N, C-alpha and C positions, 0 to 999 in steps of 0.2 A: 199428820204434820200440818200445823197452821201456816197459812200464807200471810205474812205481815205486809200490810199495804199502807202507803202514804196517800193522802187525798189532797188534791188541789182545792182551792175555794170554788164555790159554785159560780157559774156565770148563767145569766138568764136573759132572754130577749124581752121579757114582759109580754103582755097579751098582744097577739097579732090577729087581725081579722082572718077567720077561717070559715068560709061559708059551708064547705063540705069536708068531712073527715079525711077522705082519701086524696085530697088535693095537696101536693107537696108545696111547701113554702120555701123561701130562699135559704133558711138554715140547713135544709136537707141537701142542698146542692153542694155546699162547702161551708165549713165553720171557720169564719175569719173573726177572731176575737178582737181585732182592731178595727173592724168595719164601722163606718160612720153613716148615719142618715141625717143629713143636714149638719147641725153642729152637735149632735148627740151620738155617743157610742151605742151601737146596736146591742152589744153584750154588756150587761151591767154585772158587777160583782155583788153577790148576796151571800148572806150567812143562813144556811138551812141545816138544822140538826138532822141527823139520820134517825130513822124509825119514828118520825113524828109527822102527824098530819099538819100541813101548812095551808092556811087560808091565803088565797091570792086575790089581788084586786083585778078581777077580770070579769068581763060580761059574757052574755050568751054569744055563741058563735065565734069563740076565740080559741087560739092555740098558743101555749106558752112553751118555749124550748128551754131546757136545762142542759148544762154541759159541765163536765169536770174531767180531770185526768186522774188516773190511779197509777201508782208506781209500786209494783210488787218487788219485794226483796228476792223472791225466787218464784219459779213457775208453780202453778197449782190451779185448782178449781175455786171459784167464788160464786156463792149463791147470792143473788141480788133480788130483794123483795121490792115490788112496785105496787102502787095503788093509785087510783084516780077517780075523780068524779066525772064519769063518762069515759071518753076515749083516751087511749094511751098507745104510744109507739116508743120503742127503745132500740137504740143502735149501740153496738159494742165494737170498737175499732172499725167503724164504717159499715158494719154488717147488721141488717135489721134482725133483731132477735124476737121482737114481739110487736104485734099490731092487732088491737082490738078496739071496738067501739060499742061497748055495752051501756045501756042506760042504767046507771047505778050510782050509789053514794060511795064515798071514799072510805077505805079502811086500809091500814098498813098490810103489806104482804098479800094483797089480793091475787097478784100474779108473781110467779117465781121464775127466774131464768138462771141457769147455771152457765157460767162462762169460763173460758180458759185464760188465766192470767199468764203473762210472760214477764220476765225480769227487765222491763223497759216501760216507758210511759204508755198507757193504754187510754184511749178516748172513749168516754161514755156520753151519749147524748140521748135525751128523752124529750118527748113531746106529749103534753097533756092537752087534749081537746075538751073544752068545757062548755057544758050547757048550764052549769051553775057557777060556782066560784071557789071550788076547792081543788087542790091537787096535792099529791104526796110522792115523795121518793124515799124509799127506805132501804136500808141494807140489813139483810137478815143476820141476826146474831149467830155466832159460830166462828167467825173470823176475827182475829184480834186486830183492833184498829189502833193506830197511833194518833196523836193529836193532828188536827188538820195541817197539811203541809202547804206552805206558801212559797211562791217563787221569790 
């Protein structure tokens, strides 16, 4: 039985200075999508297609955070494929599911996590730590997806 999921739009912090991989930055303390830094919103709305490698404008020693909500019509398992140019961390409903910092180039579905969806909003947050300038977030095919859901 497929789990039908609606997706919110992506939110991203853009590149943040990250001198070392295991240092937590402020988005890991709490995700406040309305937070401001000066006169600019910290979390910007972006359009990223699933299962595609996305080039990011980021420099060496940076971390970019990505956030979205998933809403399942019913409970079930969801396989999420992730990839990164170097380090990646992934949280699902506030629980860290993945943390790796390999020196590598990016490919879709380099890392797979299986999560339990519930029929309610579910928070997904990912951090890509970059020594280059690529990152990717992919959803593994096998789950039927609806058009991106917007509030």
